N, C-alpha and C positions, 0 to 999 in steps of 0.2 A: 521532499517539499515540506516546508514548515509554514504553518498558518494558524493563528488563533491559539497557540499554545500546544497544538498537536503536530506530530511529526509523522510523515508517511514516506517510506523509502523502500527501494528494491536493492538487495545485495546480490550480485552476480558472481558465480564462481565457475570457471571453465572446468568441464569434466572430460573434454576431448575435443577433437577438431570440429565437431558439429553438434556439441551438446553442452548446455550450460544449466547449472542448478540456480534457481531463483528463489530467494527468500524475501517475502514481503513482511515488513516490520512497521508497526504503528504504535504510537504512544500518546495517550491523552492525559498523562499525569500532570502536565503543566497548564492545562486549560483553566483559566480564571473562573471563579465562582459565578461572576455576572454572566458569563457565556453559558455555563452549565445550567443556569436558570431558564434559558431559552432553547437550548439544544440538548436533547438527551444523548448521552454517550454510552456506547458507540452510536454514531448518527446513522448507521446503516447496518444491514445484516450480513451474515457470512457469504451470501450469494454475491454481494457486491465485491467482496474481496476476490472470490473466484473469477468473476467477470474481469476484474482488473488484470489478473494474471493471464487470462485468455487474450485480452487486448494487447498486452505486452508481447505475448508469443506471436501474435499476428504481425505486429510491427517489426519484430526481429527476424521473422521468417524470410528466407531468400525469395527473391521475386523471379 
């Protein structure tokens, strides 16, 4: 997902029939100065990134 100059993405690499390695990548280097004046970067802490990966795992889990 790209918004406001930052990019947020998941890279998935299969490790086996029921296992996938997930890498979360984020880049704020293209955020314009006028946005940086209103939003501190990064706009959230490491716990938000961990929560994002947990949510992705729940969505991908077999039902």
